[in-house]
Backbone as CSV, one residue per row, in Angstrom:
resi,resn,N_x,N_y,N_z,CA_x,CA_y,CA_z,C_x,C_y,C_z
1,MET,0.839,-1.188,0.000,0.000,0.000,0.000,0.877,1.243,0.000
2,ILE,0.531,2.196,-0.828,1.228,3.470,-0.840,0.433,4.450,-0.005
3,ARG,1.108,5.066,0.975,0.426,6.002,1.866,0.961,7.402,1.612
4,SER,0.163,8.258,0.963,0.600,9.631,0.762,0.345,10.406,2.038
5,CYS,0.794,11.666,2.052,0.620,12.477,3.251,-0.758,13.105,3.304
6,SER,-1.514,13.031,2.206,-2.827,13.648,2.221,-3.933,12.687,1.804
7,SER,-3.593,11.650,1.029,-4.583,10.714,0.529,-4.032,9.307,0.608
8,VAL,-4.864,8.325,0.296,-4.438,6.929,0.318,-4.616,6.349,-1.076
9,PHE,-3.560,5.695,-1.600,-3.587,5.045,-2.903,-3.161,3.600,-2.711
10,ARG,-3.641,2.704,-3.544,-3.255,1.295,-3.452,-2.471,0.907,-4.711
11,PHE,-1.275,0.369,-4.494,-0.415,-0.083,-5.587,0.248,-1.389,-5.198
12,ARG,0.592,-2.197,-6.194,1.346,-3.421,-5.959,2.810,-3.148,-6.277
13,LEU,3.713,-3.566,-5.370,5.140,-3.343,-5.555,5.770,-4.473,-6.358
14,ASN,6.743,-4.137,-7.170,7.503,-5.134,-7.924,8.451,-5.886,-7.007
15,SER,9.093,-6.895,-7.562,10.151,-7.589,-6.831,11.361,-6.686,-6.723
16,GLY,12.293,-7.045,-5.832,13.391,-6.150,-5.461,14.376,-5.875,-6.584
17,THR,14.967,-4.690,-6.540,16.091,-4.306,-7.378,17.300,-4.158,-6.488
18,PHE,18.420,-4.745,-6.837,19.593,-4.718,-5.974,20.471,-3.531,-6.313
19,VAL,20.872,-2.794,-5.281,21.776,-1.665,-5.425,23.022,-1.975,-4.630
20,SER,24.159,-2.006,-5.282,25.396,-2.402,-4.616,25.935,-1.308,-3.733
21,LYS,26.253,-1.648,-2.471,26.919,-0.719,-1.571,28.405,-1.005,-1.530
22,SER,28.785,-2.238,-1.651,30.191,-2.622,-1.694,30.275,-3.950,-2.417
23,ALA,31.482,-4.452,-2.532,31.659,-5.713,-3.263,31.081,-6.893,-2.512
24,THR,30.773,-6.705,-1.231,30.349,-7.842,-0.419,28.956,-7.682,0.160
25,SER,28.233,-6.605,-0.212,26.904,-6.418,0.367,25.960,-5.867,-0.677
26,SER,24.653,-6.160,-0.504,23.649,-5.615,-1.406,22.359,-5.401,-0.649
27,TYR,21.492,-4.564,-1.230,20.236,-4.229,-0.599,19.117,-4.484,-1.584
28,SER,18.014,-5.024,-1.121,16.857,-5.254,-1.964,15.925,-4.072,-1.829
29,LEU,15.595,-3.422,-2.963,14.823,-2.196,-2.920,13.620,-2.301,-3.841
30,PRO,12.423,-2.595,-3.312,11.247,-2.671,-4.159,11.007,-1.346,-4.862
31,SER,10.507,-1.406,-6.089,10.208,-0.191,-6.835,8.771,-0.244,-7.327
32,LEU,8.243,0.919,-7.733,6.865,0.981,-8.173,6.698,0.348,-9.545
33,ASP,5.546,-0.199,-9.784,5.210,-0.715,-11.097,5.048,0.464,-12.046
34,ARG,5.975,0.645,-13.001,5.962,1.814,-13.873,4.693,1.860,-14.727
35,ARG,4.128,0.722,-15.064,2.950,0.713,-15.920,1.754,1.334,-15.219
36,ARG,1.741,1.325,-13.901,0.609,1.857,-13.162,0.947,3.216,-12.578
37,TYR,2.059,3.781,-13.046,2.563,5.035,-12.519,1.717,6.202,-13.034
38,SER,1.512,7.199,-12.218,0.744,8.370,-12.621,1.327,9.613,-11.993
39,ILE,1.485,10.685,-12.789,2.031,11.920,-12.248,0.996,12.654,-11.404
40,SER,-0.242,12.108,-11.304,-1.255,12.751,-10.475,-1.047,12.446,-8.997
41,LYS,-0.172,11.487,-8.688,0.106,11.176,-7.293,0.899,12.308,-6.663
42,PRO,1.005,12.350,-5.339,1.774,13.407,-4.675,3.222,13.423,-5.145
43,VAL,3.863,14.578,-5.056,5.262,14.668,-5.476,6.199,14.085,-4.427
44,VAL,5.713,13.892,-3.208,6.438,13.159,-2.163,5.417,12.297,-1.436
45,TYR,5.715,11.023,-1.247,4.775,10.166,-0.524,5.519,9.047,0.190
46,LEU,4.842,8.460,1.172,5.376,7.347,1.949,4.739,6.049,1.492
47,ASP,5.525,4.970,1.445,4.950,3.647,1.265,5.834,2.618,1.951
48,HIS,5.426,1.347,1.876,6.099,0.288,2.632,6.303,-0.944,1.755
49,PRO,7.284,-1.791,2.077,7.445,-3.055,1.355,6.228,-3.949,1.580
50,PRO,5.995,-4.922,0.697,4.907,-5.872,0.920,5.119,-6.633,2.225
51,GLU,4.038,-7.046,2.862,4.138,-7.788,4.120,4.942,-9.071,3.948
52,SER,4.885,-9.661,2.756,5.584,-10.929,2.517,7.095,-10.759,2.330
53,SER,7.578,-9.522,2.277,8.996,-9.291,1.992,9.892,-9.513,3.198
54,GLY,9.315,-9.545,4.400,10.123,-9.666,5.607,10.835,-8.381,5.982
55,LEU,10.389,-7.249,5.428,11.024,-5.955,5.681,10.138,-5.049,6.528
56,GLU,9.384,-5.644,7.417,8.500,-4.856,8.279,9.323,-3.863,9.101
57,GLY,8.853,-2.639,9.163,9.560,-1.594,9.900,10.254,-0.597,8.993
58,ILE,10.359,-0.938,7.698,10.971,-0.028,6.727,9.895,0.850,6.096
59,THR,10.187,2.127,5.964,9.321,3.061,5.247,10.120,3.688,4.117
60,TYR,9.478,3.808,2.949,10.101,4.487,1.820,9.554,5.909,1.712
61,LEU,10.450,6.870,1.597,10.081,8.257,1.316,10.403,8.496,-0.158
62,ASN,9.365,8.604,-0.977,9.527,8.629,-2.430,9.460,10.040,-3.001
63,LEU,10.399,10.354,-3.890,10.353,11.585,-4.673,9.678,11.264,-6.000
64,ASN,8.724,12.112,-6.430,7.840,11.715,-7.518,7.459,12.905,-8.410
65,ARG,8.470,13.488,-9.080,8.201,14.555,-10.059,8.823,14.151,-11.399
66,PRO,8.219,13.238,-12.124,8.836,12.724,-13.355,9.049,13.791,-14.413
67,GLU,8.162,14.777,-14.466,8.277,15.804,-15.499,9.464,16.736,-15.262
68,ALA,10.028,16.708,-14.042,11.136,17.610,-13.703,12.313,16.866,-13.086
69,LYS,12.379,15.546,-13.273,13.461,14.729,-12.714,13.621,14.967,-11.209
70,ASN,12.471,15.086,-10.542,12.421,15.283,-9.082,13.064,16.588,-8.633
71,ALA,13.071,17.602,-9.490,13.590,18.910,-9.088,12.805,19.415,-7.879
72,ILE,13.505,20.118,-6.995,12.922,20.533,-5.719,12.134,21.824,-5.898
73,SER,10.826,21.731,-5.766,9.932,22.885,-5.834,9.437,23.224,-4.436
74,MET,8.745,24.349,-4.316,8.158,24.721,-3.032,7.158,23.660,-2.578
75,GLU,6.369,23.137,-3.531,5.379,22.124,-3.173,6.055,20.837,-2.725
76,LEU,7.147,20.459,-3.385,7.873,19.259,-2.967,8.385,19.416,-1.538
77,LEU,8.934,20.572,-1.214,9.431,20.800,0.147,8.300,20.738,1.160
78,HIS,7.150,21.305,0.792,6.001,21.285,1.706,5.550,19.852,1.975
79,GLN,5.418,19.055,0.914,4.973,17.674,1.094,6.028,16.838,1.820
80,MET,7.300,17.101,1.547,8.355,16.365,2.242,8.322,16.655,3.735
81,SER,8.144,17.915,4.098,8.078,18.279,5.509,6.920,17.568,6.201
82,THR,5.774,17.506,5.519,4.611,16.813,6.078,4.906,15.329,6.276
83,CYS,5.525,14.702,5.273,5.858,13.277,5.365,6.870,13.008,6.474
84,LEU,7.880,13.852,6.592,8.890,13.665,7.635,8.282,13.836,9.017
85,GLY,7.315,14.750,9.138,6.625,14.912,10.413,5.848,13.668,10.795
86,LYS,5.246,12.996,9.808,4.497,11.771,10.078,5.414,10.617,10.462
87,VAL,6.498,10.442,9.677,7.355,9.273,9.876,8.137,9.355,11.183
88,ARG,8.324,10.553,11.705,9.060,10.716,12.958,8.374,9.984,14.109
89,PHE,7.048,9.853,14.040,6.305,9.317,15.185,5.500,8.058,14.864
90,ASP,5.674,7.462,13.671,4.776,6.365,13.293,5.353,4.969,13.530
91,GLY,6.481,4.873,14.213,7.053,3.565,14.508,8.008,3.038,13.460
92,THR,8.300,3.832,12.443,9.277,3.421,11.428,10.627,3.116,12.074
93,ARG,11.237,2.011,11.672,12.548,1.634,12.227,13.699,2.041,11.315
94,VAL,13.460,2.046,10.004,14.453,2.516,9.036,13.706,3.264,7.928
95,LEU,14.211,4.441,7.552,13.620,5.210,6.456,14.564,5.180,5.257
96,ILE,14.016,4.866,4.084,14.795,4.887,2.847,14.252,5.990,1.943
97,LEU,15.106,6.954,1.616,14.758,8.015,0.671,15.096,7.524,-0.726
98,LYS,14.102,7.485,-1.613,14.341,6.968,-2.955,13.487,7.708,-3.972
99,SER,13.773,7.443,-5.227,13.036,8.056,-6.326,12.077,7.054,-6.944
100,SER,10.885,7.516,-7.292,9.966,6.674,-8.058,10.034,7.017,-9.544
101,VAL,11.000,7.847,-9.911,11.203,8.262,-11.301,12.424,7.533,-11.853
102,SER,12.235,6.757,-12.876,13.320,5.951,-13.428,14.457,6.828,-13.944
103,GLY,15.690,6.514,-13.512,16.873,7.171,-14.045,17.238,8.492,-13.422
104,SER,16.522,8.913,-12.378,16.846,10.203,-11.758,16.561,10.151,-10.269
105,PHE,17.536,10.551,-9.458,17.309,10.676,-8.016,16.723,12.046,-7.707
106,CYS,17.463,13.110,-7.979,16.940,14.464,-7.775,17.815,15.452,-8.534
107,ALA,17.194,16.277,-9.366,17.926,17.209,-10.224,18.277,18.519,-9.539
108,GLY,18.044,18.622,-8.223,18.336,19.870,-7.525,17.153,20.818,-7.563
109,ALA,17.412,22.093,-7.324,16.332,23.079,-7.277,15.638,23.194,-8.633
110,ASP,14.333,23.470,-8.593,13.548,23.661,-9.811,13.863,25.047,-10.371
111,LEU,14.724,25.114,-11.377,15.169,26.407,-11.902,14.075,27.130,-12.677
112,LYS,13.142,26.393,-13.262,12.018,27.050,-13.932,11.172,27.809,-12.918
113,GLU,10.916,27.187,-11.785,10.173,27.863,-10.726,11.006,28.993,-10.136
114,ARG,12.304,28.737,-9.933,13.187,29.735,-9.318,13.232,31.022,-10.142
115,ARG,13.207,30.895,-11.442,13.315,32.066,-12.317,12.151,33.035,-12.106
116,GLN,11.016,32.524,-11.656,9.842,33.365,-11.443,9.759,33.920,-10.022
117,MET,10.696,33.536,-9.160,10.620,33.920,-7.750,11.192,35.312,-7.505
118,SER,10.592,36.011,-6.552,11.155,37.260,-6.055,12.263,36.939,-5.055
119,LYS,12.984,37.968,-4.614,14.031,37.758,-3.615,13.443,37.178,-2.333
120,VAL,12.270,37.660,-1.956,11.617,37.158,-0.744,11.273,35.682,-0.902
121,GLU,10.765,35.309,-2.071,10.400,33.910,-2.311,11.629,33.008,-2.351
122,VAL,12.737,33.507,-2.896,13.974,32.727,-2.889,14.433,32.483,-1.462
123,SER,14.366,33.526,-0.627,14.752,33.380,0.783,13.857,32.374,1.489
124,LYS,12.550,32.411,1.173,11.608,31.462,1.779,11.928,30.040,1.322
125,PHE,12.246,29.869,0.045,12.601,28.548,-0.471,13.832,28.001,0.240
126,LEU,14.872,28.818,0.362,16.101,28.369,1.018,15.854,28.032,2.482
127,HIS,14.982,28.811,3.133,14.624,28.535,4.527,13.918,27.188,4.637
128,ASP,12.966,26.944,3.725,12.221,25.681,3.753,13.123,24.495,3.411
129,LEU,14.058,24.689,2.476,14.997,23.616,2.136,15.869,23.280,3.334
130,ARG,16.351,24.303,4.004,17.179,24.069,5.185,16.384,23.324,6.256
131,ASN,15.130,23.705,6.448,14.300,23.018,7.438,14.100,21.552,7.070
132,ALA,13.875,21.285,5.777,13.687,19.897,5.342,14.951,19.078,5.579
133,LEU,16.101,19.654,5.280,17.369,18.961,5.522,17.566,18.695,7.009
134,HIS,17.194,19.671,7.828,17.333,19.505,9.282,16.390,18.418,9.795
135,GLU,15.149,18.412,9.294,14.183,17.396,9.719,14.669,16.001,9.340
136,LEU,15.209,15.868,8.140,15.721,14.573,7.689,16.944,14.160,8.499
137,ASP,17.836,15.099,8.739,19.077,14.821,9.468,18.823,14.420,10.912
138,THR,17.755,14.945,11.514,17.510,14.722,12.945,16.465,13.651,13.230
139,LEU,16.038,12.900,12.217,15.103,11.802,12.477,15.729,10.806,13.450
140,PRO,14.935,10.218,14.341,15.503,9.322,15.351,15.912,7.953,14.819
141,MET,15.362,7.557,13.666,15.698,6.239,13.113,16.789,6.369,12.053
142,PRO,17.510,5.277,11.737,18.503,5.316,10.656,17.845,5.666,9.321
143,THR,18.551,6.432,8.512,18.042,6.834,7.205,19.051,6.458,6.125
144,ILE,18.530,6.014,4.972,19.376,5.580,3.859,18.883,6.251,2.583
145,ALA,19.789,6.854,1.828,19.453,7.406,0.519,19.786,6.375,-0.549
146,ALA,18.790,5.962,-1.324,18.993,5.033,-2.439,19.140,5.869,-3.703
147,ILE,20.373,6.069,-4.148,20.663,7.030,-5.215,20.687,6.306,-6.556
148,ASP,19.538,6.231,-7.194,19.423,5.648,-8.533,19.358,6.785,-9.539
149,GLY,20.495,7.179,-10.080,20.535,8.291,-11.016,21.193,9.511,-10.401
150,PRO,21.338,10.576,-11.187,22.045,11.772,-10.719,21.403,12.406,-9.489
151,ALA,22.249,12.856,-8.566,21.823,13.620,-7.384,22.553,14.951,-7.450
152,LEU,21.876,15.987,-7.899,22.512,17.270,-8.175,22.089,18.332,-7.167
153,GLY,23.004,19.217,-6.807,22.669,20.358,-5.965,21.945,19.960,-4.699
154,GLY,20.718,20.476,-4.552,19.910,20.153,-3.382,19.580,18.679,-3.281
155,GLY,19.574,17.972,-4.413,19.369,16.525,-4.376,20.506,15.815,-3.673
156,LEU,21.738,16.283,-3.912,22.888,15.727,-3.206,22.812,16.072,-1.727
157,GLU,22.337,17.279,-1.406,22.190,17.661,-0.002,21.198,16.749,0.711
158,LEU,20.107,16.389,0.028,19.154,15.449,0.623,19.829,14.110,0.901
159,ALA,20.617,13.629,-0.055,21.320,12.357,0.140,22.306,12.448,1.296
160,LEU,23.014,13.569,1.400,24.003,13.736,2.462,23.356,13.895,3.831
161,ALA,22.088,14.326,3.866,21.384,14.456,5.143,20.990,13.100,5.707
162,CYS,21.049,12.053,4.881,20.774,10.695,5.362,22.026,10.118,6.026
163,ASP,21.824,9.111,6.860,22.949,8.486,7.560,23.827,7.667,6.617
164,LEU,23.199,6.994,5.657,23.921,6.137,4.714,23.461,6.450,3.296
165,ARG,24.340,6.216,2.333,24.018,6.401,0.928,24.383,5.124,0.169
166,VAL,23.455,4.636,-0.634,23.684,3.431,-1.428,23.591,3.810,-2.900
167,ALA,24.675,3.527,-3.644,24.697,3.858,-5.068,25.689,2.955,-5.769
168,GLY,25.540,2.823,-7.068,26.534,2.108,-7.846,27.837,2.896,-7.863
169,LEU,28.961,2.196,-7.987,30.260,2.858,-7.993,30.546,3.469,-9.364
170,VAL,31.041,4.697,-9.348,31.450,5.382,-10.567,32.856,5.912,-10.352
171,ASP,33.812,5.508,-11.168,35.202,5.918,-11.002,35.738,6.510,-12.297
172,TYR,36.734,7.388,-12.155,37.507,7.833,-13.305,38.630,6.825,-13.534
173,VAL,38.712,6.252,-14.721,39.754,5.283,-15.045,40.453,5.742,-16.318
174,SER,41.769,5.922,-16.242,42.538,6.359,-17.402,43.000,5.158,-18.217
175,ASP,42.809,5.235,-19.516,43.329,4.213,-20.418,44.857,4.228,-20.375
176,ALA,45.451,3.080,-20.647,46.911,2.982,-20.590,47.585,3.940,-21.568
177,GLN,46.879,4.295,-22.653,47.452,5.179,-23.663,47.209,6.658,-23.356
178,VAL,46.505,6.940,-22.265,46.188,8.325,-21.902,46.828,8.638,-20.566
179,SER,47.609,9.710,-20.499,48.273,10.069,-19.250,47.271,10.614,-18.250
180,ALA,47.627,10.541,-16.976,46.767,11.089,-15.929,46.561,12.583,-16.136
181,ALA,47.593,13.270,-16.622,47.474,14.711,-16.870,46.443,14.999,-17.957
182,ASP,46.443,14.164,-19.004,45.458,14.344,-20.065,44.049,14.118,-19.538
183,HIS,43.904,13.079,-18.706,42.587,12.795,-18.149,42.153,13.921,-17.214
184,ALA,43.085,14.434,-16.414,42.769,15.551,-15.522,42.336,16.774,-16.324
185,SER,42.943,16.952,-17.492,42.567,18.074,-18.353,41.131,17.930,-18.841
186,GLU,40.711,16.692,-19.113,39.335,16.456,-19.532,38.360,16.743,-18.395
187,VAL,38.738,16.362,-17.177,37.899,16.683,-16.017,37.788,18.198,-15.869
188,ALA,38.925,18.883,-16.012,38.927,20.346,-15.906,38.073,20.972,-17.001
189,ARG,38.098,20.369,-18.190,37.293,20.874,-19.296,35.802,20.875,-18.940
190,GLY,35.403,19.878,-18.158,34.009,19.817,-17.733,33.639,20.897,-16.734
191,ILE,34.629,21.430,-16.023,34.379,22.490,-15.042,34.282,23.855,-15.716
192,LEU,35.054,24.051,-16.781,35.199,25.367,-17.399,33.886,26.048,-17.806
193,PRO,32.888,25.321,-18.356,31.668,26.016,-18.779,30.842,26.583,-17.628
194,ASN,31.117,26.186,-16.407,30.333,26.651,-15.264,30.740,28.060,-14.854
195,GLY,29.809,28.760,-14.193,30.063,30.130,-13.786,31.205,30.226,-12.787
196,PRO,32.236,31.020,-13.064,33.375,31.117,-12.144,33.011,31.667,-10.774
197,VAL,32.038,32.564,-10.703,31.622,33.104,-9.403,31.031,31.994,-8.545
198,ALA,30.146,31.188,-9.144,29.500,30.104,-8.403,30.502,29.020,-8.019
199,ILE,31.441,28.709,-8.905,32.452,27.696,-8.606,33.288,28.109,-7.402
200,LYS,33.721,29.361,-7.374,34.525,29.848,-6.250,33.718,29.832,-4.956
201,ALA,32.442,30.243,-5.032,31.594,30.249,-3.839,31.374,28.830,-3.328
202,ALA,31.170,27.879,-4.255,30.953,26.486,-3.858,32.190,25.908,-3.185
203,LYS,33.363,26.173,-3.753,34.592,25.653,-3.154,34.812,26.246,-1.767
204,LEU,34.541,27.547,-1.619,34.701,28.189,-0.317,33.755,27.571,0.706
205,ALA,32.491,27.344,0.298,31.511,26.753,1.210,31.932,25.351,1.632
206,ILE,32.440,24.567,0.698,32.881,23.200,1.012,34.067,23.221,1.966
207,ASN,35.068,24.027,1.640,36.292,24.043,2.449,36.056,24.557,3.864
208,ARG,35.192,25.564,3.999,34.958,26.153,5.313,33.981,25.331,6.158
209,SER,33.175,24.496,5.513,32.103,23.797,6.226,32.452,22.370,6.606
210,VAL,33.563,21.849,6.104,33.840,20.429,6.253,34.085,20.020,7.703
211,GLU,34.564,20.933,8.545,34.903,20.557,9.917,34.027,21.248,10.960
212,VAL,32.859,21.718,10.550,31.941,22.345,11.501,30.649,21.541,11.539
213,ASP,29.785,21.835,12.504,28.511,21.123,12.595,27.602,21.527,11.437
214,LEU,26.538,20.752,11.247,25.656,20.948,10.099,25.046,22.342,10.077
215,GLU,24.549,22.813,11.214,23.899,24.120,11.264,24.859,25.229,10.854
216,THR,26.083,25.186,11.374,27.082,26.197,11.026,27.438,26.110,9.548
217,GLY,27.580,24.890,9.053,27.894,24.699,7.645,26.809,25.238,6.732
218,LEU,25.540,24.983,7.084,24.432,25.488,6.277,24.354,27.004,6.328
219,ASP,24.650,27.582,7.485,24.688,29.042,7.604,25.718,29.635,6.648
220,PHE,26.902,29.041,6.643,27.968,29.565,5.787,27.648,29.338,4.313
221,GLU,27.056,28.184,4.000,26.672,27.905,2.614,25.662,28.937,2.130
222,ARG,24.731,29.322,2.994,23.734,30.317,2.596,24.389,31.683,2.388
223,GLN,25.349,32.024,3.226,26.078,33.280,3.039,26.786,33.301,1.686
224,CYS,27.393,32.181,1.342,28.066,32.096,0.043,27.062,32.221,-1.098
225,TYR,25.912,31.578,-0.948,24.885,31.651,-1.990,24.392,33.078,-2.157
226,ASN,24.250,33.790,-1.049,23.769,35.169,-1.119,24.709,36.058,-1.922
227,THR,26.000,35.741,-1.916,26.947,36.545,-2.695,26.758,36.344,-4.196
228,VAL,26.089,35.266,-4.574,25.873,34.966,-5.990,24.547,35.537,-6.490
229,LEU,23.605,35.792,-5.596,22.242,36.154,-5.976,22.163,37.344,-6.925
230,GLU,22.962,38.367,-6.686,22.865,39.596,-7.469,23.824,39.641,-8.656
231,THR,24.511,38.546,-8.943,25.502,38.571,-10.019,24.851,38.430,-11.397
232,LYS,25.529,38.959,-12.399,25.062,38.826,-13.777,25.087,37.362,-14.214
233,ASP,26.055,36.615,-13.702,26.160,35.198,-14.072,24.936,34.406,-13.642
234,ARG,24.405,34.689,-12.448,23.223,33.960,-11.985,22.033,34.252,-12.889
235,ILE,21.840,35.520,-13.226,20.734,35.895,-14.111,20.904,35.237,-15.478
236,GLU,22.133,35.222,-15.983,22.410,34.590,-17.269,22.152,33.088,-17.206
237,GLY,22.519,32.451,-16.102,22.297,31.021,-15.963,20.822,30.659,-15.993
238,LEU,19.996,31.414,-15.271,18.557,31.168,-15.257,17.944,31.443,-16.628
239,LYS,18.403,32.510,-17.273,17.890,32.855,-18.598,18.246,31.777,-19.616
240,ALA,19.489,31.307,-19.571,19.927,30.271,-20.509,19.167,28.968,-20.294
241,PHE,18.920,28.618,-19.038,18.167,27.402,-18.735,16.773,27.492,-19.329
242,ASN,16.133,28.636,-19.171,14.779,28.824,-19.680,14.751,28.793,-21.207
243,GLU,15.820,29.298,-21.831,15.885,29.355,-23.295,16.504,28.106,-23.910
244,LYS,16.870,27.139,-23.046,17.440,25.868,-23.500,18.702,26.078,-24.356
245,ARG,19.625,26.866,-23.839,20.891,27.120,-24.519,22.026,27.103,-23.507
246,GLN,23.249,27.069,-23.991,24.407,27.129,-23.109,24.579,28.555,-22.577
247,PRO,24.807,28.708,-21.270,25.007,30.057,-20.722,26.349,30.641,-21.144
248,ARG,26.413,31.965,-21.171,27.653,32.670,-21.481,28.071,33.462,-20.241
249,PHE,28.835,32.803,-19.372,29.243,33.418,-18.112,30.431,34.357,-18.322
250,THR,30.444,35.437,-17.530,31.520,36.426,-17.635,32.305,36.573,-16.341
251,GLY,31.864,35.899,-15.279,32.540,36.047,-13.994,32.122,37.293,-13.241
252,GLU,30.975,37.861,-13.631,30.478,39.076,-12.968,29.176,38.798,-12.235
């Protein structure tokens, strides 16, 4: 049975999909029947493994925005907060955060929605995101992020707010005919198209936050983000996203 935070829906779960955590361990993760999938369901909802699975006590917190690859909207944050409030007191022994959208964990903030927001609305969004991360981080039961697909921006933050993360291994491997320097140059090439202001702010936030508590780290991350809000690069990035083109950043 799938239990949303506002309504009740009935679905049959498929057999387990295995996600490797290491070479010697695996986890069975039931997924929704895609044929019976509907975008009319809540964008965040709770459900449980079948009684016959022997996984009593596990609750799944599902992200469900297929049209936006689970991008984080104001409504998603609202529904997530409601679900986290319920699961805190319902006897759940382990919570698994997962996606019901094939091939995507979470694409980060909804930039289409963000482009229409005022400064006040952006501040409210960041406040609500921080609260959701805090609620997830402080749940009394163990939490696991099942990362099936890209986890970008705020999606990665959601995964990091869980106690454990389960994902397939992805490594950089250099061919014998390619030097490490050449491969490093290719990695650097992937960084170059990004806004230099945002890259510097992100690195500063990471370096300064790594050895402090979560609250202090989030405070500093928000300060860094605020320095980017009024830049030409941020406006260009949102405009380019909306126009479906590559942004032309200037470092301003």
